[in-house]
Every structure is written in C-alpha cells, then in structure tokens.
PALUMTI-404288 format. One line per 8 residues: number of its first residue (from 1); their letters; for each residue y, z, x of N, C-alpha, C. Coordinates in nm, 2 decimals. Each point is the difference from the previous one (the first is absolute). Example, Ala and Ser with C-alpha at 12.3 -4.5 7.8 and 13.67 -1.06 7.14 Angstrom:
2
1	as	-0.57:0.78:1.32:0.12:0.00:-0.09:0.12:0.00:0.09 ~ 0.11:-0.07:-0.04:0.11:0.00:0.09:0.11:0.08:-0.08 .
***
This chain:
272
1	mnigseaq	14.68:7.91:-16.05:-0.15:0.07:-0.01:0.03:0.10:-0.08 ~ -0.10:0.04:-0.06:-0.01:0.09:-0.11:-0.11:0.09:0.07 ~ 0.04:0.11:-0.03:-0.06:0.17:0.05:0.02:0.09:-0.13 ~ -0.10:0.02:-0.05:0.03:0.13:-0.09:-0.03:0.11:0.07 ~ 0.00:0.13:-0.15:-0.06:0.12:0.07:-0.15:-0.03:0.03 ~ -0.02:0.14:0.07:-0.19:0.02:0.02:0.00:-0.03:-0.13 ~ 0.00:0.11:-0.11:-0.14:-0.01:-0.15:0.05:-0.13:-0.01 ~ 0.05:-0.09:-0.02:0.05:-0.12:-0.06:-0.05:-0.08:0.03 .
9	nrnmvnel	-0.03:0.01:0.20:-0.08:-0.13:0.04:-0.14:0.05:0.01 ~ -0.05:0.12:-0.02:-0.13:0.04:-0.03:-0.03:-0.05:-0.16 ~ 0.06:0.02:-0.09:-0.04:-0.04:-0.12:0.02:-0.14:-0.01 ~ 0.08:-0.08:0.07:0.02:-0.14:-0.01:-0.14:-0.08:0.07 ~ -0.07:0.09:0.06:-0.10:-0.06:0.13:-0.12:0.03:-0.09 ~ 0.00:0.02:-0.11:-0.13:0.01:-0.05:-0.09:-0.09:0.01 ~ -0.06:-0.08:0.06:-0.04:-0.11:0.01:-0.14:-0.04:-0.13 ~ 0.03:-0.09:-0.07:-0.14:-0.04:-0.08:-0.12:0.03:0.11 .
17	nvdegeys	-0.13:0.06:-0.08:-0.14:0.00:0.09:-0.03:-0.10:-0.06 ~ -0.05:-0.12:0.04:-0.08:-0.11:-0.07:-0.14:-0.02:0.04 ~ -0.07:-0.01:-0.06:-0.17:0.06:0.04:-0.04:-0.17:-0.03 ~ 0.05:-0.08:-0.09:-0.06:-0.13:0.00:0.10:-0.11:0.04 ~ -0.04:-0.15:-0.02:0.12:-0.09:0.06:0.01:-0.06:0.09 ~ 0.08:-0.08:0.00:0.01:-0.11:0.13:0.13:0.05:0.06 ~ -0.01:0.04:0.12:0.15:0.00:0.09:0.00:-0.12:0.07 ~ 0.14:0.00:0.01:0.07:-0.14:0.08:-0.02:0.04:0.15 .
25	epvsptgq	0.04:0.06:0.06:-0.02:0.03:0.11:0.06:0.19:0.05 ~ -0.04:0.05:0.09:0.03:0.15:0.03:0.17:0.02:0.06 ~ 0.03:0.09:-0.05:0.10:0.04:0.01:0.06:0.01:0.21 ~ 0.09:-0.02:0.03:0.01:0.04:0.16:0.04:0.15:-0.01 ~ -0.03:0.00:0.11:0.08:0.14:0.05:0.14:0.02:-0.02 ~ 0.10:-0.11:0.03:0.10:0.00:0.04:0.07:0.06:-0.18 ~ -0.11:-0.08:-0.10:0.01:-0.01:-0.14:-0.01:0.11:-0.05 ~ -0.12:0.08:0.05:-0.01:0.11:-0.07:0.11:0.10:0.05 .
33	yfnssels	0.05:0.02:0.14:0.10:0.05:0.02:0.10:0.04:-0.07 ~ 0.04:-0.17:-0.04:0.15:0.03:-0.07:-0.02:0.02:-0.17 ~ -0.13:0.02:-0.02:-0.04:0.01:-0.13:-0.09:0.12:-0.02 ~ 0.10:0.14:0.06:-0.16:0.13:0.01:0.12:0.12:-0.02 ~ -0.10:0.12:-0.05:0.07:0.09:-0.06:0.16:0.07:0.09 ~ 0.00:-0.07:0.11:0.12:0.09:0.11:0.12:-0.16:0.00 ~ -0.02:-0.09:-0.04:0.09:-0.13:0.00:-0.03:-0.09:-0.08 ~ 0.11:-0.06:-0.05:-0.01:-0.13:-0.13:0.13:-0.07:0.04 .
41	icvlavld	-0.02:-0.07:0.07:0.10:-0.11:0.04:0.01:-0.15:-0.06 ~ 0.11:-0.03:-0.05:0.04:-0.11:-0.08:0.11:-0.11:0.09 ~ 0.00:-0.12:-0.08:0.05:-0.09:0.08:0.10:-0.05:-0.12 ~ 0.14:-0.03:-0.03:0.09:-0.02:-0.09:0.06:-0.14:0.06 ~ -0.05:-0.09:-0.05:0.10:-0.17:0.02:0.07:-0.05:-0.11 ~ 0.12:0.00:0.04:0.13:-0.05:-0.06:0.02:-0.14:0.02 ~ -0.01:-0.10:-0.15:0.04:-0.12:0.04:0.10:-0.03:-0.13 ~ 0.13:-0.01:0.09:0.11:-0.07:-0.08:-0.02:-0.13:-0.09 .
49	sdipidds	0.03:-0.05:-0.10:0.05:-0.09:-0.05:0.17:-0.04:-0.03 ~ -0.01:-0.14:0.03:0.13:-0.07:-0.02:0.02:0.00:-0.13 ~ -0.10:0.00:-0.08:0.02:-0.07:-0.17:-0.08:0.11:-0.09 ~ 0.04:0.01:-0.12:-0.02:0.14:-0.10:-0.17:-0.02:0.02 ~ -0.09:0.11:-0.02:-0.14:-0.01:0.03:-0.05:-0.03:-0.15 ~ -0.08:-0.06:-0.02:-0.09:-0.02:-0.13:-0.11:0.06:-0.02 ~ -0.08:0.05:-0.04:-0.10:0.16:0.02:-0.10:-0.10:-0.08 ~ 0.05:-0.08:-0.09:-0.13:-0.07:-0.08:-0.09:-0.04:0.05 .
57	paldllkd	0.00:-0.07:0.13:-0.12:-0.03:0.06:-0.08:0.08:0.08 ~ 0.00:0.11:0.01:0.01:0.09:0.11:-0.13:0.04:0.02 ~ -0.08:0.01:-0.12:-0.13:0.04:-0.02:-0.11:-0.12:0.03 ~ 0.07:-0.11:-0.06:-0.08:-0.11:0.07:-0.02:-0.04:0.13 ~ 0.13:0.03:0.07:0.00:0.00:0.14:-0.09:0.07:0.10 ~ 0.02:0.16:-0.06:-0.04:0.08:0.08:-0.18:-0.04:-0.03 ~ -0.01:-0.06:-0.09:-0.18:-0.05:0.00:-0.06:-0.09:0.08 ~ 0.09:-0.12:-0.03:-0.05:-0.11:0.08:0.08:-0.01:0.11 .
65	vflpinpr	0.10:0.09:0.05:0.01:-0.03:0.13:-0.01:0.13:0.14 ~ 0.04:0.12:-0.06:0.01:0.09:0.05:-0.15:0.11:0.03 ~ -0.07:0.00:-0.10:-0.11:0.07:0.03:-0.10:-0.13:0.07 ~ -0.02:-0.11:-0.03:-0.05:-0.07:0.08:-0.01:0.02:0.17 ~ 0.13:0.07:0.04:0.03:-0.02:0.16:-0.07:0.08:0.06 ~ -0.08:0.13:-0.06:-0.07:0.08:0.08:-0.08:0.10:-0.15 ~ -0.11:0.04:0.10:-0.09:0.03:-0.13:0.03:0.16:0.00 ~ 0.07:0.06:0.05:0.05:0.15:0.02:0.06:-0.01:-0.13 .
73	fsslmvkd	0.10:-0.12:-0.03:0.10:0.00:-0.12:-0.03:0.05:-0.08 ~ -0.16:0.00:-0.06:-0.04:0.00:-0.09:-0.17:0.10:0.01 ~ 0.00:0.09:0.07:-0.06:0.10:0.06:-0.01:0.13:-0.02 ~ -0.04:0.12:0.00:0.00:0.14:0.01:-0.05:0.02:0.14 ~ 0.03:0.13:0.02:0.01:0.08:0.11:-0.14:0.08:-0.05 ~ -0.14:0.00:0.05:-0.06:0.10:-0.07:-0.15:0.03:0.11 ~ -0.05:0.10:-0.01:-0.08:0.05:0.07:-0.15:-0.01:-0.08 ~ -0.11:-0.12:0.10:-0.12:0.00:-0.04:-0.07:0.10:-0.03 .
81	engvkqwk	-0.13:-0.06:0.00:-0.09:0.12:-0.02:-0.06:0.08:0.17 ~ 0.05:-0.07:0.09:-0.02:0.07:0.10:0.15:0.10:0.04 ~ 0.10:0.00:-0.06:0.12:0.06:0.00:0.08:-0.09:0.09 ~ -0.01:-0.12:0.05:0.08:-0.07:0.08:0.10:-0.10:-0.11 ~ 0.13:0.02:0.05:0.09:-0.07:-0.12:0.02:-0.15:0.04 ~ -0.03:-0.07:-0.11:-0.01:-0.13:0.01:0.14:-0.07:-0.10 ~ 0.01:-0.14:0.00:0.08:-0.06:-0.09:-0.10:-0.04:-0.10 ~ 0.01:0.02:-0.13:-0.04:-0.06:-0.13:0.06:-0.07:-0.06 .
89	kvqvkled	-0.02:-0.14:-0.08:0.06:-0.08:-0.07:0.00:0.06:-0.15 ~ 0.08:-0.03:-0.03:0.03:0.08:-0.17:0.05:-0.13:-0.06 ~ 0.03:0.00:-0.14:0.07:-0.06:-0.07:0.13:0.05:-0.06 ~ 0.11:-0.07:0.06:0.11:0.05:0.02:0.06:-0.01:-0.09 ~ 0.06:0.09:-0.11:0.10:0.01:-0.09:0.15:-0.07:0.03 ~ 0.09:-0.07:0.02:0.13:-0.04:0.09:0.10:0.09:-0.07 ~ 0.00:-0.03:-0.17:0.09:0.09:-0.06:0.06:0.13:0.07 ~ -0.12:0.05:0.06:0.02:0.18:0.09:0.05:-0.01:0.11 .
97	hvnipnfp	0.00:-0.13:0.08:0.12:-0.02:0.09:0.11:-0.02:0.00 ~ 0.04:-0.04:-0.09:0.13:-0.11:0.00:0.08:0.12:-0.10 ~ 0.13:0.02:0.07:0.10:0.11:-0.04:0.14:-0.08:0.00 ~ 0.08:0.03:-0.16:0.13:-0.11:0.02:0.05:0.17:-0.06 ~ 0.13:-0.01:0.08:0.06:0.16:-0.01:0.12:-0.05:-0.10 ~ 0.07:0.08:-0.03:0.08:0.00:-0.11:0.10:0.08:0.03 ~ 0.15:-0.10:0.10:0.14:0.09:0.03:0.06:-0.03:-0.12 ~ 0.12:0.08:0.02:0.13:0.00:-0.09:0.03:-0.16:0.00 .
105	pglspesy	0.05:-0.04:-0.13:0.04:-0.20:0.01:0.16:0.06:0.05 ~ 0.02:-0.15:0.04:0.15:-0.03:0.00:0.10:0.09:0.09 ~ -0.10:0.04:0.12:0.05:0.07:0.12:0.04:-0.10:0.11 ~ 0.08:0.04:0.10:0.04:-0.10:0.08:-0.14:-0.01:0.12 ~ 0.03:-0.12:0.10:-0.14:0.01:0.08:0.04:0.10:0.10 ~ 0.13:0.07:0.01:-0.02:0.14:0.11:-0.05:0.09:-0.08 ~ -0.04:0.01:-0.11:-0.04:0.10:-0.08:-0.17:0.02:-0.01 ~ 0.00:-0.17:-0.03:-0.16:-0.06:0.02:-0.05:0.05:0.14 .
113	dnhlsnyl	0.08:0.00:0.11:-0.06:0.02:0.13:-0.03:0.15:0.03 ~ 0.06:0.10:-0.07:0.00:0.09:0.00:-0.14:0.10:-0.11 ~ -0.03:-0.11:-0.09:-0.11:-0.01:-0.11:-0.11:-0.01:0.06 ~ 0.03:-0.12:0.11:-0.16:-0.08:0.06:0.00:0.13:0.10 ~ 0.05:0.05:0.08:-0.01:0.07:0.09:-0.04:0.14:-0.03 ~ 0.01:0.07:-0.07:-0.07:0.12:-0.09:-0.14:-0.04:-0.06 ~ 0.00:-0.14:-0.06:-0.12:-0.07:-0.06:-0.12:0.01:0.11 ~ 0.04:-0.03:0.13:-0.06:-0.01:0.10:-0.07:0.16:0.11 .
121	skiameql	0.14:0.02:0.01:-0.03:0.16:0.00:-0.13:0.06:-0.08 ~ -0.02:0.03:-0.13:-0.07:0.03:-0.11:-0.12:-0.05:0.05 ~ -0.02:-0.15:-0.01:-0.12:-0.02:-0.03:-0.06:-0.02:0.18 ~ 0.03:0.05:0.07:-0.03:0.02:0.12:-0.05:0.16:0.03 ~ 0.04:0.09:-0.13:-0.06:0.11:0.04:-0.12:0.00:-0.08 ~ -0.03:-0.09:-0.11:-0.13:0.00:-0.09:-0.10:-0.03:0.06 ~ -0.12:0.05:-0.07:-0.14:0.00:0.08:-0.04:-0.07:-0.07 ~ -0.07:-0.12:0.05:-0.10:-0.12:-0.10:-0.13:0.02:-0.03 .
129	phnrplwn	0.01:0.01:-0.11:-0.13:0.01:-0.06:-0.15:-0.03:0.05 ~ -0.11:0.09:0.01:-0.04:-0.02:0.06:-0.13:-0.06:-0.07 ~ 0.01:-0.05:-0.16:-0.10:-0.03:-0.06:0.04:-0.16:0.01 ~ 0.05:-0.06:0.00:0.04:-0.15:0.07:0.05:-0.04:0.10 ~ -0.01:-0.14:0.04:0.04:0.00:0.10:0.15:0.02:0.08 ~ 0.03:0.04:0.13:0.05:0.06:0.02:0.16:-0.10:0.05 ~ 0.04:-0.05:-0.09:0.10:-0.09:-0.02:0.12:0.02:-0.10 ~ 0.12:-0.06:0.01:0.09:0.02:-0.14:0.08:-0.10:-0.01 .
137	ihiikypt	0.09:-0.08:-0.10:0.08:-0.06:0.06:0.12:0.05:-0.11 ~ 0.10:-0.01:0.05:0.14:0.01:-0.08:0.08:-0.11:-0.01 ~ 0.01:-0.02:-0.10:0.14:-0.13:-0.06:0.11:0.10:-0.04 ~ 0.16:-0.06:0.07:0.08:0.06:0.00:0.11:-0.13:-0.05 ~ 0.03:0.01:-0.15:0.05:-0.09:-0.04:0.18:0.00:0.01 ~ 0.07:0.06:0.07:0.09:0.06:0.03:0.09:-0.06:0.09 ~ 0.14:-0.07:0.02:0.06:-0.06:0.09:0.05:0.10:0.07 ~ -0.05:0.01:0.16:0.07:0.08:0.10:0.13:-0.09:0.07 .
145	snaagnli	0.05:0.09:0.12:0.07:-0.11:0.07:-0.06:-0.06:0.06 ~ -0.16:-0.03:0.04:-0.07:-0.08:0.11:-0.05:-0.08:-0.10 ~ -0.02:0.02:-0.10:-0.13:-0.12:-0.06:0.04:0.05:-0.18 ~ -0.08:-0.10:-0.03:0.01:-0.03:-0.17:-0.10:0.10:-0.07 ~ -0.09:0.04:0.11:-0.11:0.05:-0.07:-0.09:0.08:0.13 ~ -0.10:0.01:-0.02:-0.11:0.09:0.11:-0.17:0.00:-0.04 ~ -0.06:-0.02:0.10:-0.12:0.03:-0.06:-0.05:0.08:0.10 ~ -0.08:0.10:-0.06:-0.03:0.13:0.13:-0.16:0.01:0.00 .
153	fklhhslg	-0.03:-0.01:0.13:-0.15:0.02:0.02:-0.01:0.11:0.05 ~ -0.08:0.12:-0.08:-0.06:0.10:0.04:-0.13:0.02:0.06 ~ -0.06:-0.02:0.12:-0.13:-0.04:0.03:-0.07:0.12:0.13 ~ -0.11:0.07:-0.04:-0.03:0.10:0.09:-0.04:-0.06:0.09 ~ 0.00:0.06:0.13:0.03:-0.06:0.16:-0.16:0.03:0.02 ~ -0.11:0.05:-0.08:-0.13:0.01:0.02:-0.05:-0.17:-0.06 ~ 0.08:-0.07:-0.09:-0.04:-0.14:0.00:0.03:-0.08:0.16 ~ 0.04:0.03:0.06:0.04:-0.13:0.11:0.12:0.06:0.11 .
161	dgfslmga	0.02:-0.02:0.10:0.14:0.03:0.08:0.10:-0.11:-0.05 ~ 0.12:0.04:0.09:0.11:-0.07:-0.06:0.01:-0.15:0.04 ~ -0.10:-0.05:0.11:0.00:-0.14:0.00:-0.02:-0.07:-0.09 ~ -0.16:0.05:-0.06:-0.07:-0.08:-0.10:0.08:0.03:-0.16 ~ 0.00:0.17:-0.02:0.10:-0.03:-0.13:0.12:-0.11:-0.03 ~ 0.06:-0.05:0.12:0.16:-0.07:0.00:-0.06:-0.14:-0.01 ~ -0.11:-0.01:0.05:-0.09:-0.10:-0.02:-0.05:-0.10:-0.09 ~ -0.05:0.15:-0.07:-0.01:-0.06:-0.14:0.08:0.00:-0.10 .
169	llsclqra	0.13:0.08:-0.01:0.09:0.00:-0.07:0.05:-0.15:-0.01 ~ 0.07:-0.04:0.17:0.03:-0.14:0.02:-0.12:-0.14:-0.08 ~ -0.09:0.01:0.02:-0.08:-0.06:-0.05:-0.01:-0.04:-0.20 ~ 0.04:0.16:-0.03:0.05:-0.07:-0.15:0.13:-0.10:-0.02 ~ 0.07:-0.04:0.12:0.09:-0.06:-0.02:0.01:-0.16:0.01 ~ 0.09:-0.07:-0.08:-0.01:-0.13:0.04:0.16:-0.03:0.03 ~ -0.02:-0.11:0.08:0.10:-0.05:0.09:0.12:-0.12:-0.14 ~ 0.11:0.05:0.01:0.12:-0.05:-0.10:0.02:-0.16:-0.05 .
177	dnpsvplt	-0.03:-0.05:0.13:0.00:-0.13:0.03:-0.11:-0.09:-0.02 ~ -0.13:0.11:-0.01:-0.11:-0.12:-0.05:-0.11:0.11:-0.01 ~ -0.01:0.02:-0.09:-0.10:0.11:-0.06:-0.14:0.02:0.06 ~ -0.04:-0.14:0.01:-0.16:-0.03:0.02:0.01:-0.02:0.17 ~ 0.11:0.03:0.09:-0.07:0.04:0.12:0.04:0.13:0.09 ~ -0.10:0.04:0.06:0.01:0.18:0.03:0.13:0.01:0.07 ~ 0.04:0.13:0.00:0.09:0.05:0.07:-0.02:0.00:0.14 ~ 0.09:-0.02:0.10:0.00:-0.05:0.13:0.11:0.07:0.05 .
185	fpsltsap	-0.04:0.06:0.11:0.15:0.01:0.08:0.00:-0.02:0.15 ~ 0.10:0.00:0.06:0.04:-0.10:0.10:-0.09:0.08:0.14 ~ -0.05:-0.08:0.11:-0.08:0.07:0.10:0.11:0.00:0.09 ~ -0.02:0.15:0.12:0.07:-0.02:0.11:0.02:-0.06:0.10 ~ -0.09:-0.08:0.02:-0.05:-0.12:0.07:-0.01:-0.14:-0.03 ~ 0.00:-0.09:0.08:-0.07:-0.14:-0.03:-0.15:0.02:0.04 ~ -0.03:-0.12:-0.04:-0.18:0.01:0.02:-0.03:0.00:0.19 ~ -0.07:0.05:0.03:-0.01:0.01:0.16:-0.10:-0.11:0.02 .
193	ttpslslk	0.08:-0.05:0.13:-0.07:-0.11:0.08:-0.09:0.04:0.09 ~ -0.07:-0.11:0.06:-0.15:0.08:0.04:0.07:0.00:0.18 ~ -0.02:0.12:0.06:0.03:0.01:0.14:-0.09:-0.08:0.10 ~ 0.07:-0.02:0.11:-0.13:-0.08:0.10:-0.04:0.17:0.04 ~ -0.12:-0.04:0.11:-0.05:0.11:0.04:0.08:0.10:0.11 ~ 0.07:-0.11:0.12:0.11:0.14:0.03:0.11:0.05:-0.08 ~ 0.03:-0.07:-0.12:0.10:0.11:-0.04:-0.08:0.07:-0.07 ~ -0.12:0.03:-0.03:-0.07:0.08:-0.09:-0.04:0.12:0.13 .
201	tncifkni	-0.02:-0.02:0.12:-0.04:0.07:0.11:0.12:0.08:0.03 ~ 0.14:-0.05:0.00:0.11:0.10:0.05:0.07:0.04:-0.14 ~ -0.06:-0.01:-0.13:0.08:0.06:-0.09:-0.14:0.13:-0.04 ~ -0.10:0.02:0.06:-0.10:0.09:0.01:0.06:0.09:0.11 ~ 0.02:0.00:0.11:0.06:0.08:0.13:0.16:0.05:-0.06 ~ 0.07:-0.10:-0.09:0.12:0.09:-0.05:-0.03:0.04:-0.12 ~ -0.11:0.00:-0.04:0.01:0.13:-0.10:-0.05:0.11:0.00 ~ -0.09:0.03:0.13:-0.07:0.09:0.05:0.12:0.15:0.01 .
209	pnvlwsaf	0.13:0.01:0.03:0.09:0.09:0.00:0.00:0.05:-0.17 ~ 0.04:-0.09:-0.08:0.00:0.03:-0.15:-0.14:0.05:-0.05 ~ -0.08:-0.06:0.07:-0.14:0.07:-0.07:0.00:0.15:0.04 ~ -0.01:0.04:0.13:0.01:0.14:0.04:0.13:0.08:-0.06 ~ 0.10:-0.05:-0.01:0.11:0.05:-0.04:-0.07:0.05:-0.20 ~ 0.01:-0.11:-0.05:-0.07:0.01:-0.12:-0.11:0.11:-0.05 ~ -0.10:0.00:0.11:-0.10:0.09:0.03:0.08:0.13:0.00 ~ 0.07:0.04:0.10:0.07:0.13:0.03:0.07:0.08:-0.11 .
217	ntvsdfgw	0.07:-0.14:-0.11:0.07:0.05:-0.12:-0.10:0.05:-0.08 ~ -0.09:-0.11:0.01:-0.11:0.12:-0.12:-0.06:0.07:0.00 ~ -0.05:0.08:0.17:-0.04:0.08:0.02:0.10:0.11:-0.04 ~ 0.11:0.00:0.06:0.14:0.08:-0.02:0.04:0.01:-0.14 ~ 0.00:-0.06:-0.10:0.04:0.02:-0.13:-0.11:0.05:-0.09 ~ -0.14:-0.01:0.04:-0.10:0.04:-0.02:0.00:0.20:-0.02 ~ 0.04:0.01:0.15:-0.03:0.14:0.06:0.12:0.06:-0.06 ~ 0.12:-0.08:-0.05:0.11:0.09:-0.03:-0.02:0.04:-0.14 .
225	sllkssyv	-0.05:-0.12:-0.05:-0.08:0.03:-0.16:-0.07:0.12:-0.05 ~ -0.09:0.02:0.11:-0.06:0.12:0.00:0.07:0.12:0.02 ~ 0.06:0.02:0.11:0.06:0.08:0.03:0.10:0.06:-0.13 ~ 0.06:-0.13:-0.07:0.12:0.06:-0.09:-0.09:0.05:-0.14 ~ -0.13:-0.07:-0.03:-0.08:0.04:-0.11:-0.04:0.19:0.00 ~ 0.00:-0.01:0.12:-0.13:0.15:0.03:0.08:0.11:0.06 ~ 0.10:-0.06:0.11:0.10:0.13:0.04:0.13:-0.01:0.03 ~ 0.07:-0.10:-0.01:0.15:-0.02:-0.01:0.00:-0.07:-0.07 .
233	eddislir	0.16:0.12:-0.07:0.05:-0.03:-0.17:0.14:-0.07:0.05 ~ -0.01:-0.13:-0.12:0.12:-0.03:0.01:0.15:0.07:0.02 ~ 0.11:-0.06:0.01:0.13:0.07:0.01:0.05:0.03:-0.15 ~ 0.06:0.09:-0.02:0.08:0.01:-0.12:0.10:-0.09:0.00 ~ 0.03:-0.07:-0.10:0.09:-0.12:-0.05:0.05:0.00:-0.12 ~ 0.06:-0.12:-0.01:0.03:-0.02:-0.18:-0.10:-0.04:-0.04 ~ -0.12:-0.08:0.03:-0.09:-0.07:-0.02:-0.12:0.15:-0.03 ~ -0.02:0.08:0.09:-0.08:0.10:0.02:0.03:0.11:0.00 .
241	sggpgvef	0.00:0.08:-0.11:0.08:0.16:-0.05:-0.09:0.10:0.06 ~ -0.13:-0.01:0.06:-0.05:0.06:0.04:-0.10:0.17:-0.12 ~ 0.07:-0.06:-0.12:-0.03:0.11:-0.10:-0.13:-0.01:-0.05 ~ -0.07:0.13:-0.01:-0.12:-0.01:-0.06:-0.03:-0.03:-0.13 ~ -0.12:-0.09:-0.02:-0.02:-0.09:-0.12:0.11:-0.05:-0.04 ~ 0.05:-0.07:0.08:0.10:-0.11:-0.02:-0.07:-0.12:-0.09 ~ -0.10:-0.04:0.04:-0.09:-0.09:-0.06:-0.04:-0.02:-0.11 ~ 0.00:0.17:-0.05:0.00:-0.04:-0.19:0.11:0.01:-0.07 .
249	kpivvstm	0.12:0.00:0.09:0.16:0.00:-0.09:-0.01:-0.13:-0.08 ~ 0.10:-0.02:-0.09:0.04:-0.16:-0.06:0.07:-0.05:0.11 ~ -0.04:-0.11:-0.02:0.07:-0.11:0.13:0.12:-0.12:-0.11 ~ 0.05:-0.03:0.09:0.12:-0.10:-0.08:-0.02:-0.12:0.08 ~ 0.00:-0.12:-0.09:-0.02:-0.14:0.08:0.12:-0.05:0.05 ~ 0.06:-0.06:0.11:0.16:-0.03:0.00:-0.08:-0.15:0.06 ~ 0.07:-0.10:-0.04:0.01:-0.14:0.06:0.10:-0.05:0.10 ~ -0.03:-0.08:0.05:0.12:-0.05:0.13:-0.06:-0.15:0.01 .
257	tfsldhik	0.13:-0.11:0.00:0.00:-0.17:-0.01:0.02:-0.02:0.11 ~ -0.11:-0.06:0.06:0.09:-0.11:0.12:-0.05:-0.14:-0.02 ~ 0.08:-0.07:0.06:0.01:-0.12:-0.02:-0.10:-0.09:0.09 ~ -0.03:-0.11:-0.09:-0.11:-0.08:0.11:0.04:-0.05:0.13 ~ 0.11:0.02:-0.02:0.10:-0.09:0.18:-0.01:0.14:0.07 ~ -0.02:0.13:-0.06:-0.01:0.10:0.09:-0.15:0.02:0.05 ~ -0.06:-0.03:-0.10:-0.17:-0.01:0.08:0.00:-0.06:0.07 ~ 0.00:-0.12:-0.02:-0.01:-0.17:0.10:0.07:0.08:0.17 .
265	qiktklgv	0.11:0.07:-0.04:0.04:0.05:0.16:-0.06:0.07:0.05 ~ -0.04:0.11:-0.08:-0.11:0.11:0.07:-0.15:-0.10:0.07 ~ -0.02:-0.04:-0.08:-0.13:-0.09:0.04:0.01:-0.08:0.10 ~ 0.13:-0.07:0.02:0.02:-0.08:0.10:0.03:0.05:0.12 ~ 0.07:0.14:-0.01:0.04:0.08:0.09:-0.16:0.07:0.06 ~ -0.05:0.06:-0.08:-0.15:0.04:0.06:-0.11:-0.11:0.04 ~ 0.01:-0.14:-0.07:-0.05:-0.10:0.07:-0.15:0.01:-0.09 ~ 0.00:0.05:-0.11:-0.14:0.02:-0.12:0.02:-0.09:-0.10 .
***
C-alpha cells in the first residue's frame, strides 16, 4: 500500500484534462477512490526466480505479452470534456516502466535479502507518475536466500482488484514442462455427477440452515463493518499504534515464507 502526504497526493492527482480523443472505458468508482487526493494504493507482487534473470527480452515480453492482457496497462486516467474520469489509450514508452537497480557487488545472499527488503520499502512509498500508465517493473539481478533473482511488479490498485491483477500476472507465465500448454491448477473436487430428483430435494432442505446461517453472518459482518468504520475504533495493538498521522509515516516491508505444504494443510482444514 502506498499512501503519501496530502500535498504529494494533491500534486500527484492533477489528472490530464483531455478535450478530444477516444476513451476505452470509464473509471469505476472504486478505481477513482483508489486514485484520489486522499488516497493512493498500489499492489506489489514479487516473483522469485530459480535461475539468474536475463533482462534482455524484457521489453519484447512486455510489449507482446503484458500489455495485451488489459487495456488499462496502456491507458491513462484522464478527465473528459464533462469532467468524468475515463481510461484513455496512449503510446507506452516501455523503457520508462522498467527499473534495474544496482546493489553493491559480491555480497552474500543474506546481505542481498536486506537490500531487497530496503528496496521494497523504498518503492512502496514512491508515487507512480500520472503522465504514463500506472505500473512499473523492477528487475533484481542479485541472488537472495530464496531466489537467484526477483521480478517486482508495482501496479496501481485502480487498474484492478487483487484477483484480476494476479490472474494477469500468472497469464504471463508458461509451464516449464510444456510452454505451449496454459498454466493449470488442481481443482478442489472431481466433476460432479447428475443427482436424482430425491437427492436434489434432500440437498435443498439440508442446505436451508447453511443458507440462513450465511445470511445471518453476512448481515452481522456488514453491520459490524459499518460500526467499525464509523463509530468504534480498533484496539491499540502491535499492528495499530493509534498515533495521529501514522498513515503518512515511512513504512518497512517485511516478508515471511510459507511452504506450499503448509498452505495445502490450511486449505484442507478450511475446505477451500
């Protein structure tokens, strides 16, 4: 998440006023809120590579694979002649979006862990320029404890939600065993069989308590969210200091690694 000072955000959100030209689509209310004078939120996605990263094909891959995924990746958020925010297609200068930092050479992987963490904290606080599409890519060519190199995608949240952005990034990848086959993930359950009418009726009656309980939880959670956002403050904790203006202070990005086996155990326990 990237939140700057009010003055920085006000300067950052001086959108271009365009009187003519074609627009690809209007900006959603959520997208406008994520990119306003009060708030600017970005998503950082870090991909680990098992082999050293060759940056030479980066521009071609961005042009041929990344940009075609979503028209917003090659669009600006502008105001039309009526003052309504729209996405406007522009010519993307890819060189402006690719960053390759220089760290001190010859350090240990543990030292590069610290450099990567500090670099993540630095770019998390930087504002994305609004005179070009709202994304950047950072190529880390130094070995850390977990990878031989890293790709960092910084995407403004107005471009999409987490699910769509992760789907876009995953669609850029290829399978190692067969690059011509799209990425696939194991399904939770096998293909369902066609139930009989009596089984359908029994299932309906069995699901009524679950439906009522889900409806109660939905109403309860929504009401509690309204209370928390309007009247009730969160308790002071290690995560929430309660200090005024804490959202404008520098941040530090910390990482924690979970094995896929642990994730599978959690998914199995929760049944998701």
